[in-house]
N, C-alpha and C positions, 0 to 999 in steps of 0.2 A: 470671718465666720467659718469658711471652709479650709483655711490654711492654719495649721497649728504653729506655735512658736517653736523655733529651733534654739537649743541651748548648747553652748560649747562645753566640752568635757573638761573637767578640772584635772590636775596632775594626778590626784589620787585615783580618779576613775580610769585613767590611762594605765596606771600601774596594775590595778585590779583586773583590767581586761587582759593584759599581758600574762598575769598569773593564771587567769582562767584558760587562756590558750595553752599555756604550758601544762596545766593540770589535765586538760582534755587529751593532750598528746601522751601524757604519762598513763592515762587510763586506757589508751588504745594499745600500749606496749604489750600487755599480757595477751591480747587477742592476736597481735602480729607474731609473737613468740609461739603461740599455740599453732598457728598455721605453718610456721617454719618446722616445728617438731613433727607435725602431721605429715608434711611433705617427706621428711627424711625417714620417718618410721613406717609409713604406709604407702604413699604414692610412688616414690622412687623404686623401692623393691618390686612392686607390682609391675611397673613398666619394664624393669630389667627381666623379670620372669616372662613377660609377654614377648620380649625381644628374643630370648633364648628359645621359646616355643616356636616362634616364627622361623628361626634359623633351622630348627630341627625338622619342621615341616618341609622347608625348601630343599633340605639335604636328603630327603627320602629317596631310596633307590630300590629297584626290583630285587627281591630276595631278602630285604630287611624284615626282621621279625619285630612285630609291633603289638602294642596294647591299644585297642580302640575304646571309645566311650562305652561304658557298660561292662568293662572288664573282659572283653573278648580278645583272645590271643590269636594271632594269625601271621601269615607271611604275605608280604606285598607281591602281587602277581602282575598287575598292570598299573601304570601311572598315567594320569591325565592332568590337565591344568587345575581343575577344581575337585575331581573325584579320583579315588584310587580303588582298586579291586584287591581285597584281602582274602586269601585262601585260608579258611579256618579248619577245613578237613579236606581229604583228597576228593576233588570233584565238587566241593562246596565253596563258592566265592560270595563275598559280600561286597556290594558297592557302597562306599562311604565317602563323605566329604573329607578333604585333607585335614581341616582343623580338628576332626574328631579323633585323630591319632594323639594319644596321651603320652606315650613313651615308646622309644625304640629300645628293644631288648638286645643283649649281647647275642652273637651268633651261637646257635646250638641250644638255645633256651627252649624253643618251641620244637618238640620232637615230632616225628612222623608216626 
């Protein structure tokens, strides 16, 4: 009553099961290809850009002319582990976090 009868698979059923497994693998192939393309088009370049920004932040030195977030230009006057002081005018310093530096400018760009 509680136990159902078990039947053995015929040869045709085994072949159709193998084709079904192969078909499901082929249907997953476009999804896998999409992730591979996404990695090389979006993820990898973004990681490379982050790595370059991190190197630039670590290489900051006193006297470097920088652009900080918000488009403010200034010259690095003091360096700390997490914060830097940027002189934006004579006698005016802003204390900002290191990652807020967007770009290091060539010397002489920021005039007095």
